[in-house]
C-alpha positions as CSV (number, residue, x, y, z in Angstrom):
1,X,-0.1,0.1,0.1
2,X,2.7,2.5,1.0
3,X,4.8,1.7,-2.5
4,X,1.8,2.4,-5.0
5,X,2.6,4.6,-7.6
6,X,1.8,8.6,-6.8
7,X,1.9,7.7,-3.1
8,X,3.5,10.8,-1.0
9,X,6.4,9.0,0.6
10,X,6.5,5.8,-0.8
11,X,8.1,3.0,1.8
12,X,10.5,2.2,-1.9
13,X,11.1,5.4,-3.5
14,X,13.2,4.2,-6.1
15,X,11.2,2.5,-8.8
16,X,13.8,0.4,-10.7
17,X,14.4,-0.6,-7.1
18,X,10.8,-1.3,-6.7
19,X,10.0,-3.3,-10.5
20,X,13.3,-5.6,-8.9
21,X,11.6,-6.3,-5.6
22,X,8.6,-6.9,-7.3
23,X,9.7,-9.3,-9.7
24,X,12.1,-11.5,-7.2
25,X,9.4,-11.9,-4.6
26,X,6.7,-12.5,-6.9
27,X,8.9,-15.3,-8.3
28,X,9.5,-16.4,-4.8
29,X,6.0,-17.8,-4.3
30,X,6.6,-21.6,-4.5
31,X,3.1,-22.4,-3.7
32,X,0.1,-21.9,-6.4
33,X,-3.2,-20.1,-5.7
34,X,-1.0,-16.9,-5.2
35,X,-2.8,-15.0,-8.1
36,X,-3.9,-12.0,-5.5
37,X,-0.9,-11.3,-3.8
38,X,0.9,-11.3,-7.2
39,X,-2.1,-9.0,-8.2
40,X,-1.6,-6.4,-5.1
41,X,2.7,-6.7,-6.1
42,X,2.1,-6.1,-9.3
43,X,-0.5,-3.0,-8.5
44,X,2.2,-1.2,-7.0
45,X,4.3,-1.3,-10.3
46,X,4.9,2.0,-11.7
47,X,3.5,2.9,-15.5
48,X,5.8,1.1,-17.9
49,X,8.2,3.8,-19.5
50,X,8.2,4.4,-23.1
51,X,10.6,5.7,-25.2
52,X,14.5,6.0,-24.9
53,X,15.5,3.9,-21.4
54,X,18.6,3.1,-19.7
55,X,19.6,-0.3,-20.7
56,X,19.2,-1.3,-16.8
57,X,15.6,-0.3,-16.9
58,X,14.8,-1.4,-19.8
59,X,15.9,-5.1,-19.1
60,X,14.0,-5.3,-15.6
61,X,10.8,-4.4,-17.8
62,X,11.2,-7.0,-20.2
63,X,12.1,-9.3,-17.3
64,X,8.4,-7.6,-15.7
65,X,6.7,-8.3,-19.3
66,X,7.9,-12.1,-19.2
67,X,6.2,-12.3,-15.4
68,X,3.3,-11.0,-16.8
69,X,2.8,-13.4,-19.2
70,X,4.1,-16.6,-16.8
71,X,1.0,-15.1,-14.2
72,X,-1.3,-14.5,-17.4
73,X,-0.8,-18.4,-18.1
74,X,-0.8,-19.2,-14.2
75,X,-4.3,-17.8,-14.2
76,X,-5.6,-19.4,-17.4
77,X,-4.1,-23.0,-16.2
78,X,-6.2,-22.3,-12.8
79,X,-9.1,-22.5,-15.1
80,X,-9.1,-25.4,-15.7
81,X,-8.0,-27.0,-13.1
82,X,-4.4,-27.1,-13.6
83,X,-2.1,-25.3,-10.5
84,X,1.2,-24.4,-11.0
85,X,2.8,-22.2,-9.3
86,X,4.5,-18.9,-11.0
87,X,8.3,-20.3,-10.6
88,X,7.1,-23.6,-11.7
89,X,6.0,-21.4,-15.5
90,X,9.7,-20.0,-15.1
91,X,11.8,-22.7,-14.3
92,X,9.9,-24.6,-16.8
93,X,11.2,-21.6,-19.5
94,X,14.5,-22.7,-18.6
95,X,14.4,-26.0,-18.5
96,X,15.7,-27.5,-21.7
97,X,12.9,-30.4,-20.9
98,X,10.4,-27.8,-21.1
99,X,8.8,-28.9,-24.6
100,X,7.6,-32.1,-22.8
101,X,6.6,-31.0,-19.9
102,X,4.9,-28.0,-21.7
103,X,2.9,-30.9,-24.4
104,X,1.5,-32.6,-20.9
105,X,0.1,-29.9,-19.6
106,X,-1.8,-28.9,-22.8
107,X,-2.7,-32.7,-22.8
108,X,-4.1,-32.6,-19.3
109,X,-6.1,-29.1,-20.6
110,X,-7.4,-31.0,-23.4
111,X,-8.8,-33.9,-20.7
112,X,-10.3,-32.1,-18.4
113,X,-13.4,-31.1,-20.6
114,X,-13.8,-34.7,-21.1
115,X,-14.1,-35.3,-17.3
116,X,-16.1,-32.9,-16.4
C-alpha cells in the first residue's frame, strides 16, 4: 500500500528498485493459488516507461513483461484446474526438457472438459 504509484512518501522511492523487488518477490512464490498476492504486488508497480530507456530499466521491464505472460498463463491454467506456482512456469521456460512438460500440460488441459 505504501509503495503504490503516486503515494506521497513511498517506502521504496526508487522505481527501479521497486520493480526488481516485485519481480523477485513474485518469483519467490513457490505455492500455487497466489494470484491475489501477485496482483497486489503488480498494482504497486509504476506505469511502464516508453521511449528511450536506460539499459537497466529496459532489462527489468522486459523481465516484468515475461513475468506478466507467466502470470496470465497461471490464471488461464487455474481455470482448467491445473495449478502451478508462477516460479514453476519460469523454471519450465529455462528447462531444456520444457517442451515435453508443456505438451503434458496442454494435454491435461484438453482432457479436463472430457472429465466434467
